[in-house]
Each structure stands twice: as C-alpha cells, then as structure tokens.
mmCIF file of the N, C-alpha and C atoms, coordinates in Angstrom:
data_MODEL
# 
_entry.id   MODEL 
# 
loop_
_atom_site.group_PDB 
_atom_site.id 
_atom_site.type_symbol 
_atom_site.label_atom_id 
_atom_site.label_alt_id 
_atom_site.label_comp_id 
_atom_site.label_asym_id 
_atom_site.label_entity_id 
_atom_site.label_seq_id 
_atom_site.pdbx_PDB_ins_code 
_atom_site.Cartn_x 
_atom_site.Cartn_y 
_atom_site.Cartn_z 
_atom_site.occupancy 
_atom_site.B_iso_or_equiv 
_atom_site.pdbx_formal_charge 
_atom_site.auth_seq_id 
_atom_site.auth_comp_id 
_atom_site.auth_asym_id 
_atom_site.auth_atom_id 
_atom_site.pdbx_PDB_model_num 
ATOM 1   N N  . ALA A 1 1  ? -4.659  -2.723  15.046  1.00 0.00 ? 1  ALA A N  1 
ATOM 2   C CA . ALA A 1 1  ? -3.660  -3.506  13.847  1.00 0.00 ? 1  ALA A CA 1 
ATOM 3   C C  . ALA A 1 1  ? -4.052  -2.788  12.584  1.00 0.00 ? 1  ALA A C  1 
ATOM 4   N N  . LEU A 1 2  ? -5.249  -2.352  12.355  1.00 0.00 ? 2  LEU A N  1 
ATOM 5   C CA . LEU A 1 2  ? -5.684  -1.894  11.066  1.00 0.00 ? 2  LEU A CA 1 
ATOM 6   C C  . LEU A 1 2  ? -4.853  -0.497  10.994  1.00 0.00 ? 2  LEU A C  1 
ATOM 7   N N  . GLN A 1 3  ? -4.670  0.286   12.058  1.00 0.00 ? 3  GLN A N  1 
ATOM 8   C CA . GLN A 1 3  ? -3.894  1.583   11.974  1.00 0.00 ? 3  GLN A CA 1 
ATOM 9   C C  . GLN A 1 3  ? -2.443  1.230   11.629  1.00 0.00 ? 3  GLN A C  1 
ATOM 10  N N  . ARG A 1 4  ? -1.945  0.447   12.185  1.00 0.00 ? 4  ARG A N  1 
ATOM 11  C CA . ARG A 1 4  ? -0.601  0.018   12.114  1.00 0.00 ? 4  ARG A CA 1 
ATOM 12  C C  . ARG A 1 4  ? -0.350  -0.266  10.602  1.00 0.00 ? 4  ARG A C  1 
ATOM 13  N N  . LEU A 1 5  ? -1.191  -1.038  10.097  1.00 0.00 ? 5  LEU A N  1 
ATOM 14  C CA . LEU A 1 5  ? -1.236  -1.592  8.772   1.00 0.00 ? 5  LEU A CA 1 
ATOM 15  C C  . LEU A 1 5  ? -1.293  -0.546  7.654   1.00 0.00 ? 5  LEU A C  1 
ATOM 16  N N  . LYS A 1 6  ? -2.208  0.512   7.970   1.00 0.00 ? 6  LYS A N  1 
ATOM 17  C CA . LYS A 1 6  ? -2.246  1.773   7.077   1.00 0.00 ? 6  LYS A CA 1 
ATOM 18  C C  . LYS A 1 6  ? -1.146  2.535   7.274   1.00 0.00 ? 6  LYS A C  1 
ATOM 19  N N  . GLU A 1 7  ? -0.527  2.703   8.237   1.00 0.00 ? 7  GLU A N  1 
ATOM 20  C CA . GLU A 1 7  ? 0.768   3.571   8.467   1.00 0.00 ? 7  GLU A CA 1 
ATOM 21  C C  . GLU A 1 7  ? 1.959   2.676   7.561   1.00 0.00 ? 7  GLU A C  1 
ATOM 22  N N  . ALA A 1 8  ? 2.030   1.647   7.804   1.00 0.00 ? 8  ALA A N  1 
ATOM 23  C CA . ALA A 1 8  ? 3.096   0.690   7.103   1.00 0.00 ? 8  ALA A CA 1 
ATOM 24  C C  . ALA A 1 8  ? 2.941   0.694   5.741   1.00 0.00 ? 8  ALA A C  1 
ATOM 25  N N  . ALA A 1 9  ? 1.629   0.866   5.242   1.00 0.00 ? 9  ALA A N  1 
ATOM 26  C CA . ALA A 1 9  ? 1.339   0.886   3.672   1.00 0.00 ? 9  ALA A CA 1 
ATOM 27  C C  . ALA A 1 9  ? 1.703   2.188   3.281   1.00 0.00 ? 9  ALA A C  1 
ATOM 28  N N  . GLU A 1 10 ? 1.408   3.271   4.032   1.00 0.00 ? 10 GLU A N  1 
ATOM 29  C CA . GLU A 1 10 ? 2.017   4.539   3.445   1.00 0.00 ? 10 GLU A CA 1 
ATOM 30  C C  . GLU A 1 10 ? 3.517   4.844   3.449   1.00 0.00 ? 10 GLU A C  1 
ATOM 31  N N  . ARG A 1 11 ? 4.169   4.186   4.557   1.00 0.00 ? 11 ARG A N  1 
ATOM 32  C CA . ARG A 1 11 ? 5.672   4.287   4.496   1.00 0.00 ? 11 ARG A CA 1 
ATOM 33  C C  . ARG A 1 11 ? 6.157   3.445   3.347   1.00 0.00 ? 11 ARG A C  1 
ATOM 34  N N  . CYS A 1 12 ? 5.548   2.262   2.973   1.00 0.00 ? 12 CYS A N  1 
ATOM 35  C CA . CYS A 1 12 ? 5.978   1.568   1.957   1.00 0.00 ? 12 CYS A CA 1 
ATOM 36  C C  . CYS A 1 12 ? 5.998   2.240   0.705   1.00 0.00 ? 12 CYS A C  1 
ATOM 37  N N  . LYS A 1 13 ? 4.777   2.951   0.464   1.00 0.00 ? 13 LYS A N  1 
ATOM 38  C CA . LYS A 1 13 ? 4.369   3.795   -0.911  1.00 0.00 ? 13 LYS A CA 1 
ATOM 39  C C  . LYS A 1 13 ? 5.531   4.849   -1.080  1.00 0.00 ? 13 LYS A C  1 
ATOM 40  N N  . CYS A 1 14 ? 5.775   5.581   0.137   1.00 0.00 ? 14 CYS A N  1 
ATOM 41  C CA . CYS A 1 14 ? 6.698   6.585   0.133   1.00 0.00 ? 14 CYS A CA 1 
ATOM 42  C C  . CYS A 1 14 ? 8.218   6.011   -0.130  1.00 0.00 ? 14 CYS A C  1 
ATOM 43  N N  . ASP A 1 15 ? 8.615   4.957   0.422   1.00 0.00 ? 15 ASP A N  1 
ATOM 44  C CA . ASP A 1 15 ? 9.890   4.091   0.165   1.00 0.00 ? 15 ASP A CA 1 
ATOM 45  C C  . ASP A 1 15 ? 9.982   3.813   -1.271  1.00 0.00 ? 15 ASP A C  1 
ATOM 46  N N  . LEU A 1 16 ? 8.928   3.185   -1.773  1.00 0.00 ? 16 LEU A N  1 
ATOM 47  C CA . LEU A 1 16 ? 8.976   2.753   -3.243  1.00 0.00 ? 16 LEU A CA 1 
ATOM 48  C C  . LEU A 1 16 ? 9.068   4.175   -4.284  1.00 0.00 ? 16 LEU A C  1 
ATOM 49  N N  . SER A 1 17 ? 8.943   5.220   -3.791  1.00 0.00 ? 17 SER A N  1 
ATOM 50  C CA . SER A 1 17 ? 8.993   6.388   -4.755  1.00 0.00 ? 17 SER A CA 1 
ATOM 51  C C  . SER A 1 17 ? 10.383  6.665   -5.041  1.00 0.00 ? 17 SER A C  1 
ATOM 52  N N  . SER A 1 18 ? 11.622  6.217   -4.248  1.00 0.00 ? 18 SER A N  1 
ATOM 53  C CA . SER A 1 18 ? 12.913  6.508   -4.286  1.00 0.00 ? 18 SER A CA 1 
ATOM 54  C C  . SER A 1 18 ? 13.577  5.016   -4.290  1.00 0.00 ? 18 SER A C  1 
ATOM 55  N N  . ALA A 1 19 ? 13.083  3.973   -4.117  1.00 0.00 ? 19 ALA A N  1 
ATOM 56  C CA . ALA A 1 19 ? 13.551  2.560   -4.196  1.00 0.00 ? 19 ALA A CA 1 
ATOM 57  C C  . ALA A 1 19 ? 12.954  1.700   -5.078  1.00 0.00 ? 19 ALA A C  1 
ATOM 58  N N  . LEU A 1 20 ? 13.611  0.507   -5.298  1.00 0.00 ? 20 LEU A N  1 
ATOM 59  C CA . LEU A 1 20 ? 12.946  -0.501  -6.137  1.00 0.00 ? 20 LEU A CA 1 
ATOM 60  C C  . LEU A 1 20 ? 12.371  -1.533  -5.215  1.00 0.00 ? 20 LEU A C  1 
ATOM 61  N N  . SER A 1 21 ? 12.574  -1.530  -4.057  1.00 0.00 ? 21 SER A N  1 
ATOM 62  C CA . SER A 1 21 ? 11.686  -2.345  -3.079  1.00 0.00 ? 21 SER A CA 1 
ATOM 63  C C  . SER A 1 21 ? 11.612  -1.719  -1.775  1.00 0.00 ? 21 SER A C  1 
ATOM 64  N N  . ALA A 1 22 ? 10.635  -2.352  -0.781  1.00 0.00 ? 22 ALA A N  1 
ATOM 65  C CA . ALA A 1 22 ? 10.682  -1.599  0.608   1.00 0.00 ? 22 ALA A CA 1 
ATOM 66  C C  . ALA A 1 22 ? 10.347  -2.727  1.525   1.00 0.00 ? 22 ALA A C  1 
ATOM 67  N N  . GLU A 1 23 ? 10.641  -2.858  2.574   1.00 0.00 ? 23 GLU A N  1 
ATOM 68  C CA . GLU A 1 23 ? 10.440  -3.770  3.660   1.00 0.00 ? 23 GLU A CA 1 
ATOM 69  C C  . GLU A 1 23 ? 9.318   -3.203  4.548   1.00 0.00 ? 23 GLU A C  1 
ATOM 70  N N  . VAL A 1 24 ? 8.425   -3.987  4.838   1.00 0.00 ? 24 VAL A N  1 
ATOM 71  C CA . VAL A 1 24 ? 7.285   -3.969  5.715   1.00 0.00 ? 24 VAL A CA 1 
ATOM 72  C C  . VAL A 1 24 ? 7.561   -5.026  6.914   1.00 0.00 ? 24 VAL A C  1 
ATOM 73  N N  . ASN A 1 25 ? 7.716   -4.309  8.200   1.00 0.00 ? 25 ASN A N  1 
ATOM 74  C CA . ASN A 1 25 ? 8.257   -5.176  9.384   1.00 0.00 ? 25 ASN A CA 1 
ATOM 75  C C  . ASN A 1 25 ? 7.059   -4.687  10.465  1.00 0.00 ? 25 ASN A C  1 
ATOM 76  N N  . LEU A 1 26 ? 6.150   -5.642  10.822  1.00 0.00 ? 26 LEU A N  1 
ATOM 77  C CA . LEU A 1 26 ? 5.188   -5.213  11.848  1.00 0.00 ? 26 LEU A CA 1 
ATOM 78  C C  . LEU A 1 26 ? 5.070   -6.280  12.827  1.00 0.00 ? 26 LEU A C  1 
ATOM 79  N N  . PRO A 1 27 ? 5.968   -6.380  13.963  1.00 0.00 ? 27 PRO A N  1 
ATOM 80  C CA . PRO A 1 27 ? 5.948   -7.484  14.871  1.00 0.00 ? 27 PRO A CA 1 
ATOM 81  C C  . PRO A 1 27 ? 4.731   -7.280  15.828  1.00 0.00 ? 27 PRO A C  1 
ATOM 82  N N  . PHE A 1 28 ? 4.290   -8.366  16.194  1.00 0.00 ? 28 PHE A N  1 
ATOM 83  C CA . PHE A 1 28 ? 3.298   -8.540  17.269  1.00 0.00 ? 28 PHE A CA 1 
ATOM 84  C C  . PHE A 1 28 ? 1.893   -7.708  16.665  1.00 0.00 ? 28 PHE A C  1 
ATOM 85  N N  . LEU A 1 29 ? 1.604   -7.852  15.535  1.00 0.00 ? 29 LEU A N  1 
ATOM 86  C CA . LEU A 1 29 ? 0.631   -7.154  14.673  1.00 0.00 ? 29 LEU A CA 1 
ATOM 87  C C  . LEU A 1 29 ? -0.879  -7.555  15.352  1.00 0.00 ? 29 LEU A C  1 
ATOM 88  N N  . CYS A 1 30 ? -1.073  -9.013  15.697  1.00 0.00 ? 30 CYS A N  1 
ATOM 89  C CA . CYS A 1 30 ? -2.133  -9.292  16.388  1.00 0.00 ? 30 CYS A CA 1 
ATOM 90  C C  . CYS A 1 30 ? -1.754  -10.547 17.014  1.00 0.00 ? 30 CYS A C  1 
ATOM 91  N N  . MET A 1 31 ? -2.886  -11.247 17.514  1.00 0.00 ? 31 MET A N  1 
ATOM 92  C CA . MET A 1 31 ? -3.095  -12.569 18.111  1.00 0.00 ? 31 MET A CA 1 
ATOM 93  C C  . MET A 1 31 ? -3.649  -13.626 17.295  1.00 0.00 ? 31 MET A C  1 
ATOM 94  N N  . ASP A 1 32 ? -3.003  -14.886 17.123  1.00 0.00 ? 32 ASP A N  1 
ATOM 95  C CA . ASP A 1 32 ? -4.011  -15.845 16.306  1.00 0.00 ? 32 ASP A CA 1 
ATOM 96  C C  . ASP A 1 32 ? -4.957  -16.279 17.577  1.00 0.00 ? 32 ASP A C  1 
ATOM 97  N N  . ALA A 1 33 ? -5.845  -17.367 16.978  1.00 0.00 ? 33 ALA A N  1 
ATOM 98  C CA . ALA A 1 33 ? -6.873  -17.896 18.032  1.00 0.00 ? 33 ALA A CA 1 
ATOM 99  C C  . ALA A 1 33 ? -6.408  -18.488 19.257  1.00 0.00 ? 33 ALA A C  1 
ATOM 100 N N  . GLY A 1 34 ? -5.147  -19.047 19.248  1.00 0.00 ? 34 GLY A N  1 
ATOM 101 C CA . GLY A 1 34 ? -4.589  -19.610 20.401  1.00 0.00 ? 34 GLY A CA 1 
ATOM 102 C C  . GLY A 1 34 ? -3.875  -18.554 21.377  1.00 0.00 ? 34 GLY A C  1 
ATOM 103 N N  . GLY A 1 35 ? -3.775  -17.137 20.880  1.00 0.00 ? 35 GLY A N  1 
ATOM 104 C CA . GLY A 1 35 ? -3.257  -16.203 21.775  1.00 0.00 ? 35 GLY A CA 1 
ATOM 105 C C  . GLY A 1 35 ? -1.798  -16.084 21.355  1.00 0.00 ? 35 GLY A C  1 
ATOM 106 N N  . ALA A 1 36 ? -1.252  -16.695 20.362  1.00 0.00 ? 36 ALA A N  1 
ATOM 107 C CA . ALA A 1 36 ? 0.242   -16.597 19.819  1.00 0.00 ? 36 ALA A CA 1 
ATOM 108 C C  . ALA A 1 36 ? 0.187   -15.213 19.157  1.00 0.00 ? 36 ALA A C  1 
ATOM 109 N N  . PRO A 1 37 ? 1.370   -14.311 19.223  1.00 0.00 ? 37 PRO A N  1 
ATOM 110 C CA . PRO A 1 37 ? 1.414   -13.252 18.429  1.00 0.00 ? 37 PRO A CA 1 
ATOM 111 C C  . PRO A 1 37 ? 1.806   -13.651 16.935  1.00 0.00 ? 37 PRO A C  1 
ATOM 112 N N  . LEU A 1 38 ? 1.258   -12.780 16.149  1.00 0.00 ? 38 LEU A N  1 
ATOM 113 C CA . LEU A 1 38 ? 1.511   -12.829 14.601  1.00 0.00 ? 38 LEU A CA 1 
ATOM 114 C C  . LEU A 1 38 ? 2.074   -11.584 14.263  1.00 0.00 ? 38 LEU A C  1 
ATOM 115 N N  . HIS A 1 39 ? 3.129   -11.896 13.384  1.00 0.00 ? 39 HIS A N  1 
ATOM 116 C CA . HIS A 1 39 ? 4.068   -10.926 12.816  1.00 0.00 ? 39 HIS A CA 1 
ATOM 117 C C  . HIS A 1 39 ? 3.815   -10.824 11.327  1.00 0.00 ? 39 HIS A C  1 
ATOM 118 N N  . LEU A 1 40 ? 4.074   -9.678  10.744  1.00 0.00 ? 40 LEU A N  1 
ATOM 119 C CA . LEU A 1 40 ? 4.125   -9.502  9.483   1.00 0.00 ? 40 LEU A CA 1 
ATOM 120 C C  . LEU A 1 40 ? 5.469   -8.869  8.893   1.00 0.00 ? 40 LEU A C  1 
ATOM 121 N N  . GLN A 1 41 ? 6.269   -9.535  8.021   1.00 0.00 ? 41 GLN A N  1 
ATOM 122 C CA . GLN A 1 41 ? 7.457   -9.248  7.543   1.00 0.00 ? 41 GLN A CA 1 
ATOM 123 C C  . GLN A 1 41 ? 7.259   -9.642  6.026   1.00 0.00 ? 41 GLN A C  1 
ATOM 124 N N  . ALA A 1 42 ? 7.365   -8.570  5.238   1.00 0.00 ? 42 ALA A N  1 
ATOM 125 C CA . ALA A 1 42 ? 7.394   -8.765  3.813   1.00 0.00 ? 42 ALA A CA 1 
ATOM 126 C C  . ALA A 1 42 ? 8.283   -7.682  3.034   1.00 0.00 ? 42 ALA A C  1 
ATOM 127 N N  . THR A 1 43 ? 8.637   -8.058  1.621   1.00 0.00 ? 43 THR A N  1 
ATOM 128 C CA . THR A 1 43 ? 9.192   -7.088  0.888   1.00 0.00 ? 43 THR A CA 1 
ATOM 129 C C  . THR A 1 43 ? 8.436   -6.940  -0.292  1.00 0.00 ? 43 THR A C  1 
ATOM 130 N N  . VAL A 1 44 ? 8.166   -5.542  -0.378  1.00 0.00 ? 44 VAL A N  1 
ATOM 131 C CA . VAL A 1 44 ? 7.386   -5.356  -1.616  1.00 0.00 ? 44 VAL A CA 1 
ATOM 132 C C  . VAL A 1 44 ? 8.347   -4.454  -2.651  1.00 0.00 ? 44 VAL A C  1 
ATOM 133 N N  . THR A 1 45 ? 8.007   -5.014  -4.115  1.00 0.00 ? 45 THR A N  1 
ATOM 134 C CA . THR A 1 45 ? 8.719   -4.253  -5.123  1.00 0.00 ? 45 THR A CA 1 
ATOM 135 C C  . THR A 1 45 ? 8.019   -3.259  -5.555  1.00 0.00 ? 45 THR A C  1 
ATOM 136 N N  . ARG A 1 46 ? 8.666   -2.205  -6.379  1.00 0.00 ? 46 ARG A N  1 
ATOM 137 C CA . ARG A 1 46 ? 7.789   -1.287  -7.102  1.00 0.00 ? 46 ARG A CA 1 
ATOM 138 C C  . ARG A 1 46 ? 6.821   -1.918  -8.016  1.00 0.00 ? 46 ARG A C  1 
ATOM 139 N N  . ALA A 1 47 ? 7.315   -2.740  -8.793  1.00 0.00 ? 47 ALA A N  1 
ATOM 140 C CA . ALA A 1 47 ? 6.593   -3.616  -9.935  1.00 0.00 ? 47 ALA A CA 1 
ATOM 141 C C  . ALA A 1 47 ? 5.320   -4.169  -9.262  1.00 0.00 ? 47 ALA A C  1 
ATOM 142 N N  . GLU A 1 48 ? 5.510   -4.847  -8.103  1.00 0.00 ? 48 GLU A N  1 
ATOM 143 C CA . GLU A 1 48 ? 4.421   -5.614  -7.408  1.00 0.00 ? 48 GLU A CA 1 
ATOM 144 C C  . GLU A 1 48 ? 3.380   -4.389  -7.113  1.00 0.00 ? 48 GLU A C  1 
ATOM 145 N N  . PHE A 1 49 ? 4.030   -3.407  -6.442  1.00 0.00 ? 49 PHE A N  1 
ATOM 146 C CA . PHE A 1 49 ? 3.008   -2.191  -6.037  1.00 0.00 ? 49 PHE A CA 1 
ATOM 147 C C  . PHE A 1 49 ? 2.265   -1.767  -6.992  1.00 0.00 ? 49 PHE A C  1 
ATOM 148 N N  . GLU A 1 50 ? 2.788   -1.550  -8.056  1.00 0.00 ? 50 GLU A N  1 
ATOM 149 C CA . GLU A 1 50 ? 2.280   -0.873  -9.390  1.00 0.00 ? 50 GLU A CA 1 
ATOM 150 C C  . GLU A 1 50 ? 1.050   -1.788  -9.941  1.00 0.00 ? 50 GLU A C  1 
ATOM 151 N N  . ARG A 1 51 ? 1.472   -3.254  -9.879  1.00 0.00 ? 51 ARG A N  1 
ATOM 152 C CA . ARG A 1 51 ? 0.512   -4.269  -10.248 1.00 0.00 ? 51 ARG A CA 1 
ATOM 153 C C  . ARG A 1 51 ? -0.753  -4.166  -9.436  1.00 0.00 ? 51 ARG A C  1 
ATOM 154 N N  . LEU A 1 52 ? -0.565  -4.043  -8.106  1.00 0.00 ? 52 LEU A N  1 
ATOM 155 C CA . LEU A 1 52 ? -1.539  -4.145  -7.196  1.00 0.00 ? 52 LEU A CA 1 
ATOM 156 C C  . LEU A 1 52 ? -2.419  -2.891  -7.033  1.00 0.00 ? 52 LEU A C  1 
ATOM 157 N N  . THR A 1 53 ? -2.029  -1.747  -7.505  1.00 0.00 ? 53 THR A N  1 
ATOM 158 C CA . THR A 1 53 ? -2.692  -0.355  -7.552  1.00 0.00 ? 53 THR A CA 1 
ATOM 159 C C  . THR A 1 53 ? -3.124  -0.164  -8.819  1.00 0.00 ? 53 THR A C  1 
ATOM 160 N N  . ARG A 1 54 ? -2.892  -0.854  -9.963  1.00 0.00 ? 54 ARG A N  1 
ATOM 161 C CA . ARG A 1 54 ? -3.316  -0.504  -11.400 1.00 0.00 ? 54 ARG A CA 1 
ATOM 162 C C  . ARG A 1 54 ? -4.894  -0.429  -11.311 1.00 0.00 ? 54 ARG A C  1 
ATOM 163 N N  . GLY A 1 55 ? -5.356  -1.193  -11.005 1.00 0.00 ? 55 GLY A N  1 
ATOM 164 C CA . GLY A 1 55 ? -6.984  -1.233  -11.211 1.00 0.00 ? 55 GLY A CA 1 
ATOM 165 C C  . GLY A 1 55 ? -7.547  0.313   -10.258 1.00 0.00 ? 55 GLY A C  1 
ATOM 166 N N  . LEU A 1 56 ? -6.934  0.470   -9.229  1.00 0.00 ? 56 LEU A N  1 
ATOM 167 C CA . LEU A 1 56 ? -7.312  1.674   -8.431  1.00 0.00 ? 56 LEU A CA 1 
ATOM 168 C C  . LEU A 1 56 ? -7.050  2.920   -9.279  1.00 0.00 ? 56 LEU A C  1 
ATOM 169 N N  . VAL A 1 57 ? -5.783  3.017   -9.938  1.00 0.00 ? 57 VAL A N  1 
ATOM 170 C CA . VAL A 1 57 ? -5.362  4.174   -10.918 1.00 0.00 ? 57 VAL A CA 1 
ATOM 171 C C  . VAL A 1 57 ? -6.300  4.159   -12.064 1.00 0.00 ? 57 VAL A C  1 
ATOM 172 N N  . ARG A 1 58 ? -6.614  3.223   -12.708 1.00 0.00 ? 58 ARG A N  1 
ATOM 173 C CA . ARG A 1 58 ? -7.491  3.378   -13.867 1.00 0.00 ? 58 ARG A CA 1 
ATOM 174 C C  . ARG A 1 58 ? -8.793  3.797   -13.559 1.00 0.00 ? 58 ARG A C  1 
ATOM 175 N N  . ARG A 1 59 ? -9.380  3.510   -12.175 1.00 0.00 ? 59 ARG A N  1 
ATOM 176 C CA . ARG A 1 59 ? -10.730 3.799   -11.948 1.00 0.00 ? 59 ARG A CA 1 
ATOM 177 C C  . ARG A 1 59 ? -10.874 5.446   -11.756 1.00 0.00 ? 59 ARG A C  1 
ATOM 178 N N  . THR A 1 60 ? -9.541  5.936   -11.398 1.00 0.00 ? 60 THR A N  1 
ATOM 179 C CA . THR A 1 60 ? -9.604  7.497   -11.270 1.00 0.00 ? 60 THR A CA 1 
ATOM 180 C C  . THR A 1 60 ? -9.508  8.180   -12.577 1.00 0.00 ? 60 THR A C  1 
ATOM 181 N N  . LEU A 1 61 ? -9.001  7.661   -13.728 1.00 0.00 ? 61 LEU A N  1 
ATOM 182 C CA . LEU A 1 61 ? -8.881  8.292   -14.961 1.00 0.00 ? 61 LEU A CA 1 
ATOM 183 C C  . LEU A 1 61 ? -10.161 8.963   -15.494 1.00 0.00 ? 61 LEU A C  1 
ATOM 184 N N  . GLY A 1 62 ? -11.091 8.527   -15.586 1.00 0.00 ? 62 GLY A N  1 
ATOM 185 C CA . GLY A 1 62 ? -12.522 9.066   -16.064 1.00 0.00 ? 62 GLY A CA 1 
ATOM 186 C C  . GLY A 1 62 ? -12.679 10.159  -15.251 1.00 0.00 ? 62 GLY A C  1 
ATOM 187 N N  . PRO A 1 63 ? -12.893 10.216  -13.830 1.00 0.00 ? 63 PRO A N  1 
ATOM 188 C CA . PRO A 1 63 ? -13.234 11.580  -13.081 1.00 0.00 ? 63 PRO A CA 1 
ATOM 189 C C  . PRO A 1 63 ? -12.242 12.613  -13.237 1.00 0.00 ? 63 PRO A C  1 
ATOM 190 N N  . VAL A 1 64 ? -10.805 12.285  -13.456 1.00 0.00 ? 64 VAL A N  1 
ATOM 191 C CA . VAL A 1 64 ? -9.723  13.191  -13.558 1.00 0.00 ? 64 VAL A CA 1 
ATOM 192 C C  . VAL A 1 64 ? -9.977  13.906  -14.852 1.00 0.00 ? 64 VAL A C  1 
ATOM 193 N N  . ARG A 1 65 ? -10.225 13.212  -16.001 1.00 0.00 ? 65 ARG A N  1 
ATOM 194 C CA . ARG A 1 65 ? -10.220 13.606  -17.368 1.00 0.00 ? 65 ARG A CA 1 
ATOM 195 C C  . ARG A 1 65 ? -11.611 14.662  -17.436 1.00 0.00 ? 65 ARG A C  1 
ATOM 196 N N  . GLN A 1 66 ? -12.634 14.023  -16.728 1.00 0.00 ? 66 GLN A N  1 
ATOM 197 C CA . GLN A 1 66 ? -13.731 14.902  -16.659 1.00 0.00 ? 66 GLN A CA 1 
ATOM 198 C C  . GLN A 1 66 ? -13.541 16.587  -16.117 1.00 0.00 ? 66 GLN A C  1 
ATOM 199 N N  . CYS A 1 67 ? -12.695 16.291  -14.783 1.00 0.00 ? 67 CYS A N  1 
ATOM 200 C CA . CYS A 1 67 ? -12.423 17.516  -13.968 1.00 0.00 ? 67 CYS A CA 1 
ATOM 201 C C  . CYS A 1 67 ? -11.577 18.415  -14.963 1.00 0.00 ? 67 CYS A C  1 
ATOM 202 N N  . LEU A 1 68 ? -10.729 17.841  -15.544 1.00 0.00 ? 68 LEU A N  1 
ATOM 203 C CA . LEU A 1 68 ? -9.701  18.614  -16.565 1.00 0.00 ? 68 LEU A CA 1 
ATOM 204 C C  . LEU A 1 68 ? -10.667 19.329  -17.730 1.00 0.00 ? 68 LEU A C  1 
ATOM 205 N N  . ARG A 1 69 ? -11.754 18.370  -18.240 1.00 0.00 ? 69 ARG A N  1 
ATOM 206 C CA . ARG A 1 69 ? -12.519 19.046  -19.193 1.00 0.00 ? 69 ARG A CA 1 
ATOM 207 C C  . ARG A 1 69 ? -13.248 20.242  -18.575 1.00 0.00 ? 69 ARG A C  1 
ATOM 208 N N  . ASP A 1 70 ? -13.925 19.836  -17.609 1.00 0.00 ? 70 ASP A N  1 
ATOM 209 C CA . ASP A 1 70 ? -14.802 20.968  -16.748 1.00 0.00 ? 70 ASP A CA 1 
ATOM 210 C C  . ASP A 1 70 ? -13.999 22.218  -16.445 1.00 0.00 ? 70 ASP A C  1 
ATOM 211 N N  . ALA A 1 71 ? -12.761 22.047  -16.148 1.00 0.00 ? 71 ALA A N  1 
ATOM 212 C CA . ALA A 1 71 ? -11.844 23.350  -15.866 1.00 0.00 ? 71 ALA A CA 1 
ATOM 213 C C  . ALA A 1 71 ? -11.301 24.087  -17.105 1.00 0.00 ? 71 ALA A C  1 
ATOM 214 N N  . ARG A 1 72 ? -11.376 23.284  -18.081 1.00 0.00 ? 72 ARG A N  1 
ATOM 215 C CA . ARG A 1 72 ? -10.823 23.813  -19.428 1.00 0.00 ? 72 ARG A CA 1 
ATOM 216 C C  . ARG A 1 72 ? -9.421  23.958  -19.297 1.00 0.00 ? 72 ARG A C  1 
# 
C-alpha cells in the first residue's frame, strides 16, 4: 500500500506541473479491521499541493544557498 501511495503521489506531482488539479484514485488500497476494502479517491489542486510542500521547500533553501556559496 505504501508503494502504491508513493507512486500515486509522484504521478500527482507530475500532473500538477501542467494542470491546475490532479485526480488520485487507488482502489483496494488496503483492508479495514473488518476486512472490507478501503479505496482512496481525491482531487489535489496545485495550490493545495504547494501549501502542503511549502515547509519542505523552505527547509531546503539554507543548504542550497550554502552549496551555491561553496561552489561560487
């Protein structure tokens, strides 16, 4: 299930490079406690994706700036 989620996230990220929204549809992702299948179906907008990843991008700015200074 985790691998399928990672692959779907990568596809979503790529789709959002050229579109304003992307669909994520993963049927039969896992089973609940009672054995019933669980599905994931969601729409992610580019704005939502940028909001969710903003902190990760900010954390990379310091190391990238330092790398550029070191490389002159």
